[in-house]
Structures are given as structure tokens and as C-alpha cells.
DSSP file (Angstrom, degrees, kcal/mol; ACC not computed):
  #  RESIDUE AA STRUCTURE BP1 BP2  ACC     N-H-->O    O-->H-N    N-H-->O    O-->H-N    TCO  KAPPA ALPHA  PHI   PSI    X-CA   Y-CA   Z-CA
    1    1 A M    >         0   0    0      0, 0.0     3,-1.0     0, 0.0     2,-0.3   0.000 360.0 360.0 360.0  93.7    0.0    0.0    0.0
    2    2 A H  T 3   -     0   0    0     22,-1.0     3,-0.1     1,-0.2    23,-0.0  -0.517 360.0  -2.7 -74.9 125.3    2.1    2.8   -1.3
    3    3 A G  T 3  S+     0   0    0     -2,-0.3     2,-0.3     1,-0.1    -1,-0.2   0.517 120.1  69.6  78.2   5.1    1.7    6.1    0.4
    4    4 A S  S <  S-     0   0    0     -3,-1.0    -1,-0.1     0, 0.0     0, 0.0  -0.971  85.5 -96.4-149.2 164.7   -1.0    5.1    2.8
    5    5 A S        -     0   0    0     -2,-0.3    -3,-0.1     1,-0.1     6,-0.0  -0.638  47.7-110.4 -81.1 137.3   -1.6    3.0    5.9
    6    6 A P        -     0   0    0      0, 0.0     5,-0.1     0, 0.0    -1,-0.1  -0.322  37.9 -96.9 -66.5 151.0   -3.0   -0.5    5.1
    7    7 A A    >>  -     0   0    0      1,-0.1     3,-1.9     3,-0.1     4,-1.3  -0.309  39.9-106.3 -61.5 151.2   -6.6   -1.2    6.1
    8    8 A P  T 34 S+     0   0    0      0, 0.0     3,-0.2     0, 0.0    -1,-0.1   0.830 118.9  51.6 -52.6 -37.2   -6.9   -3.0    9.5
    9    9 A F  T 34 S+     0   0    0      1,-0.2     4,-0.1     2,-0.1    -2,-0.1   0.627 112.5  45.6 -80.0 -11.1   -7.8   -6.4    7.9
   10   10 A T  T X> S+     0   0    0     -3,-1.9     4,-2.8     1,-0.1     3,-1.5   0.582  87.1  89.1-102.5 -12.4   -4.8   -6.3    5.5
   11   11 A R  H 3X S+     0   0    0     -4,-1.3     4,-2.0     1,-0.3    -2,-0.1   0.871  78.5  61.8 -54.6 -42.2   -2.1   -5.2    8.0
   12   12 A P  H 34 S+     0   0    0      0, 0.0    -1,-0.3     0, 0.0    -2,-0.1   0.773 117.8  30.9 -59.5 -22.8   -1.2   -8.8    9.1
   13   13 A L  H <> S+     0   0    0     -3,-1.5     4,-1.3     2,-0.1    -2,-0.2   0.838 121.2  48.2 -96.5 -44.5   -0.1   -9.5    5.5
   14   14 A V  H  X S+     0   0    0     -4,-2.8     4,-2.8     1,-0.2     5,-0.3   0.928 105.8  54.5 -67.3 -48.8    1.1   -6.1    4.3
   15   15 A Q  H  X S+     0   0    0     -4,-2.0     4,-2.3     1,-0.2    -1,-0.2   0.903 108.3  46.9 -60.0 -46.5    3.3   -5.1    7.2
   16   16 A P  H  > S+     0   0    0      0, 0.0     4,-0.8     0, 0.0    -1,-0.2   0.897 114.1  49.6 -62.7 -36.6    5.6   -8.2    7.1
   17   17 A L  H ><>S+     0   0    0     -4,-1.3     5,-2.3     1,-0.2     3,-0.8   0.928 111.6  47.3 -66.5 -44.0    6.0   -7.9    3.3
   18   18 A E  H ><5S+     0   0    0     -4,-2.8     3,-1.7     1,-0.2    -1,-0.2   0.872 106.7  59.0 -63.6 -35.8    6.9   -4.2    3.6
   19   19 A G  H 3<5S+     0   0    0     -4,-2.3    -1,-0.2     1,-0.3    -2,-0.2   0.736 104.2  51.8 -63.7 -22.2    9.3   -5.1    6.3
   20   20 A K  T <<5S-     0   0    0     -4,-0.8    -1,-0.3    -3,-0.8    -2,-0.2   0.308 129.7 -95.1 -96.2   7.0   11.1   -7.4    3.8
   21   21 A G  T < 5S+     0   0    0     -3,-1.7    -3,-0.2     1,-0.3     2,-0.2   0.446  79.3 137.3  97.6   0.2   11.3   -4.7    1.2
   22   22 A F      < -     0   0    0     -5,-2.3     2,-0.5    -6,-0.2    -1,-0.3  -0.534  40.1-150.5 -78.5 148.3    8.3   -5.4   -0.8
   23   23 A E        -     0   0    0     -2,-0.2     2,-0.6   -21,-0.0   -21,-0.1  -0.970   2.8-157.2-124.1 119.8    6.2   -2.4   -1.9
   24   24 A G        +     0   0    0     -2,-0.5   -22,-1.0     1,-0.1     3,-0.1  -0.843  14.9 173.9 -96.6 122.5    2.5   -2.6   -2.5
   25   25 A E        +     0   0    0     -2,-0.6     2,-0.3   -24,-0.3    -1,-0.1   0.683  67.1  17.0 -97.8 -21.1    1.1    0.0   -4.7
   26   26 A E        -     0   0    0    -25,-0.1     2,-0.3     2,-0.0    -1,-0.2  -0.985  60.9-169.1-150.4 152.6   -2.5   -1.2   -5.0
   27   27 A S        -     0   0    0     -2,-0.3     2,-0.4    -3,-0.1    -3,-0.0  -0.941  10.3-145.0-141.3 166.3   -4.8   -3.6   -3.2
   28   28 A F        +     0   0    0     -2,-0.3     2,-0.3     2,-0.0    -2,-0.0  -0.999  22.1 161.1-135.1 134.3   -8.2   -5.2   -3.8
   29   29 A T        +     0   0    0     -2,-0.4     2,-0.3    25,-0.0    -2,-0.0  -0.970   7.4 178.6-142.0 158.2  -11.0   -6.0   -1.4
   30   30 A C        -     0   0    0     -2,-0.3     2,-0.0    19,-0.0    -2,-0.0  -0.979  36.5 -94.4-153.2 158.6  -14.7   -6.7   -1.6
   31   31 A R        -     0   0    0     -2,-0.3     2,-0.3     1,-0.0    23,-0.0  -0.358  44.8-173.3 -69.2 154.8  -17.4   -7.6    0.8
   32   32 A A        -     0   0    0     17,-0.1    13,-0.1    18,-0.1     2,-0.1  -0.958  36.8 -73.4-146.3 163.4  -18.2  -11.3    1.2
   33   33 A F        -     0   0    0     16,-1.1     2,-0.4    -2,-0.3    13,-0.2  -0.388  54.5-167.5 -57.8 130.2  -20.7  -13.6    2.9
   34   34 A D  B     +A   45   0A   0     11,-2.1    11,-2.1    -2,-0.1    13,-0.1  -0.986  29.8 167.7-133.7 124.2  -19.8  -13.5    6.6
   35   35 A T        +     0   0    0     -2,-0.4     5,-0.3     9,-0.2     8,-0.1   0.018  30.3 149.7-119.9  25.2  -21.1  -15.8    9.4
   36   36 A W    >>  -     0   0    0      3,-0.1     3,-2.2     4,-0.1     4,-0.8  -0.319  67.1 -63.8 -61.9 143.6  -18.6  -14.7   12.1
   37   37 A A  H >> S+     0   0    0      1,-0.3     3,-1.1     2,-0.2     4,-0.7   0.309 130.8  25.2  11.0 -93.3  -19.9  -14.9   15.7
   38   38 A P  H >4 S+     0   0    0      0, 0.0     3,-0.6     0, 0.0     4,-0.5   0.828 120.4  58.1 -65.0 -28.5  -22.9  -12.4   16.0
   39   39 A F  H X4>S+     0   0    0     -3,-2.2     5,-3.1     1,-0.2     3,-0.8   0.782  94.7  66.2 -70.0 -25.1  -23.7  -12.6   12.3
   40   40 A K  H X<5S+     0   0    0     -3,-1.1     3,-1.4    -4,-0.8    -1,-0.2   0.848  91.3  63.6 -62.9 -33.3  -24.2  -16.3   12.6
   41   41 A L  T <<5S+     0   0    0     -4,-0.7    -1,-0.2    -3,-0.6    -2,-0.2   0.797 109.1  39.1 -62.0 -29.1  -27.2  -15.7   14.8
   42   42 A V  T < 5S-     0   0    0     -3,-0.8    -1,-0.3    -4,-0.5    -2,-0.2   0.223 126.0 -96.0-106.7  13.5  -29.0  -14.0   11.9
   43   43 A G  T < 5S-     0   0    0     -3,-1.4    -3,-0.2    -4,-0.1    -2,-0.1   0.582  73.8 -70.4  86.0   9.9  -27.8  -16.3    9.2
   44   44 A G      < -     0   0    0     -5,-3.1     2,-0.3    -6,-0.1    -9,-0.2  -0.148  50.2-100.9  97.1 167.5  -24.9  -14.2    8.1
   45   45 A I  B    S+A   34   0A   0    -11,-2.1   -11,-2.1     1,-0.2     4,-0.1  -0.840  91.3  32.2-125.4 165.3  -24.5  -10.8    6.3
   46   46 A N    >   +     0   0    0     -2,-0.3     3,-1.8   -13,-0.2    -1,-0.2   0.911  65.7 169.8  56.0  46.7  -23.6   -9.9    2.7
   47   47 A R  T 3  S+     0   0    0      1,-0.3   -14,-0.2    -3,-0.2    -1,-0.1   0.770  71.1  51.0 -61.9 -27.4  -25.3  -13.1    1.4
   48   48 A Q  T 3  S+     0   0    0    -16,-0.1    -1,-0.3     3,-0.0    -2,-0.1   0.199  92.9 141.8 -96.1  16.8  -25.2  -12.0   -2.2
   49   49 A R    <   +     0   0    0     -3,-1.8   -16,-1.1    -4,-0.1     2,-0.1  -0.871  48.5  36.0-117.1 149.1  -21.4  -11.2   -2.1
   50   50 A P  S    S+     0   0    0      0, 0.0     2,-0.1     0, 0.0    -1,-0.1   0.588  87.1 177.1 -69.6 146.7  -19.2  -11.5   -3.9
   51   51 A N     >  -     0   0    0     -2,-0.1     4,-2.5     1,-0.0     5,-0.2  -0.407  47.7 -82.3-108.0-174.0  -21.4  -10.7   -6.9
   52   52 A A  H  > S+     0   0    0      1,-0.2     4,-2.2     2,-0.2     5,-0.2   0.874 129.4  51.5 -60.2 -38.6  -20.8  -10.4  -10.6
   53   53 A E  H  > S+     0   0    0      2,-0.2     4,-2.2     1,-0.2    -1,-0.2   0.912 110.0  49.2 -65.3 -42.4  -19.7   -6.8  -10.2
   54   54 A D  H  > S+     0   0    0      1,-0.2     4,-2.2     2,-0.2    -2,-0.2   0.913 111.8  49.1 -61.5 -43.3  -17.2   -7.8   -7.4
   55   55 A L  H  X S+     0   0    0     -4,-2.5     4,-2.2     2,-0.2    -1,-0.2   0.872 109.5  51.6 -66.7 -36.9  -15.8  -10.6   -9.6
   56   56 A A  H  X S+     0   0    0     -4,-2.2     4,-2.2    -5,-0.2    -1,-0.2   0.904 110.0  49.7 -64.7 -40.8  -15.4   -8.2  -12.6
   57   57 A A  H  X S+     0   0    0     -4,-2.2     4,-2.2     2,-0.2    -2,-0.2   0.883 109.9  51.2 -64.9 -38.4  -13.5   -5.8  -10.3
   58   58 A A  H  X S+     0   0    0     -4,-2.2     4,-2.5     2,-0.2    -2,-0.2   0.904 110.0  49.4 -64.9 -41.2  -11.3   -8.6   -9.2
   59   59 A R  H  X S+     0   0    0     -4,-2.2     4,-2.3     2,-0.2    -2,-0.2   0.907 110.9  49.6 -63.4 -41.6  -10.6   -9.6  -12.8
   60   60 A A  H  X S+     0   0    0     -4,-2.2     4,-2.1     2,-0.2    -2,-0.2   0.900 110.9  50.0 -64.5 -40.9   -9.7   -6.1  -13.7
   61   61 A F  H  X S+     0   0    0     -4,-2.2     4,-2.2     2,-0.2    -2,-0.2   0.929 111.2  48.5 -62.3 -45.9   -7.4   -5.8  -10.7
   62   62 A A  H  X S+     0   0    0     -4,-2.5     4,-2.6     1,-0.2    -2,-0.2   0.883 109.8  52.6 -62.7 -38.6   -5.6   -9.1  -11.7
   63   63 A A  H  X S+     0   0    0     -4,-2.3     4,-2.9     2,-0.2    -1,-0.2   0.902 107.9  51.0 -64.9 -40.5   -5.2   -7.8  -15.3
   64   64 A R  H  X S+     0   0    0     -4,-2.1     4,-2.5     2,-0.2    -2,-0.2   0.917 111.6  47.9 -62.4 -42.1   -3.6   -4.6  -14.0
   65   65 A L  H  X S+     0   0    0     -4,-2.2     4,-2.6     2,-0.2    -2,-0.2   0.927 113.0  48.1 -62.6 -44.4   -1.2   -6.6  -11.9
   66   66 A R  H  X S+     0   0    0     -4,-2.6     4,-2.3     2,-0.2    -2,-0.2   0.925 113.6  46.8 -61.5 -46.1   -0.4   -8.9  -14.9
   67   67 A D  H  X S+     0   0    0     -4,-2.9     4,-2.1     2,-0.2    -1,-0.2   0.903 112.9  48.9 -65.0 -41.4    0.1   -6.0  -17.2
   68   68 A R  H  X S+     0   0    0     -4,-2.5     4,-2.1    -5,-0.2    -2,-0.2   0.915 111.5  49.6 -64.4 -43.0    2.3   -4.2  -14.7
   69   69 A A  H  X S+     0   0    0     -4,-2.6     4,-1.9     1,-0.2    -2,-0.2   0.896 109.5  52.5 -63.9 -39.1    4.4   -7.3  -14.1
   70   70 A G  H  X S+     0   0    0     -4,-2.3     4,-2.9     1,-0.2     5,-0.3   0.900 109.1  49.2 -63.2 -41.2    4.8   -7.8  -17.9
   71   71 A R  H  X S+     0   0    0     -4,-2.1     4,-2.3     1,-0.2    -1,-0.2   0.884 110.3  51.2 -65.2 -38.2    6.1   -4.2  -18.3
   72   72 A E  H  < S+     0   0    0     -4,-2.1    -1,-0.2     2,-0.2    -2,-0.2   0.867 116.5  40.0 -68.0 -35.2    8.6   -4.7  -15.5
   73   73 A V  H  < S+     0   0    0     -4,-1.9    -2,-0.2    -5,-0.2    -1,-0.2   0.914 127.8  30.6 -78.2 -45.1    9.9   -7.9  -17.0
   74   74 A L  H  < S-     0   0    0     -4,-2.9    -3,-0.2     1,-0.2    -2,-0.2   0.684 113.7-108.8 -90.3 -19.8    9.9   -6.8  -20.7
   75   75 A G    ><  -     0   0    0     -4,-2.3     3,-1.3    -5,-0.3    -1,-0.2  -0.205  35.4 -76.0 103.7 159.4   10.5   -3.1  -20.3
   76   76 A P  T 3  S+     0   0    0      0, 0.0    -1,-0.1     0, 0.0    -4,-0.1   0.712 123.4  58.4 -68.5 -21.5    8.2   -0.1  -20.9
   77   77 A D  T 3         0   0    0      1,-0.2    -2,-0.1    -3,-0.2    -6,-0.0   0.280 360.0 360.0 -94.2  13.8    8.3   -0.2  -24.7
   78   78 A R    <         0   0    0     -3,-1.3    -1,-0.2    -7,-0.1    -3,-0.1   0.391 360.0 360.0-112.1 360.0    7.0   -3.8  -25.1
């Protein structure tokens, strides 16, 4: 997470990676079906997540990562 503090739920992954010299410039999150403790009592929350829009956003994020990695390996003019 370049230039900002990671969200609380991503810190356990981001901070150790940054401590090893990795730099995260972008991240992706989406809501998901959750049955953690109190939510289990009501059958969970976000029952319709991830949805088609969330999955499309995840695909777009993965494509940006793939394209960025390709430019870094091949150079900016390829």
C-alpha cells in the first residue's frame, strides 16, 4: 500500500511484506458472505457477495497486476 496505511484487515499481510522490502502500490478488497460470531445468529451478512460486479473488479485488478508485471519484465516499450 504505497503512500497510505493498510486497512486493518490487511495489516497482518502487508506489514511483514513491507518489512522485507516489498512495496504494495495497489490492493483489492470486496465484501463477502460473513457468518462470524454475532452474524451467525441472523444467518450471516452480505449473502449476495461476492457478486458479478465484485468478480469483474477482481478480474480487472488481476489484469492490471499482470500487465504491470509484464512491463517490468519486458521493459516499458514492449
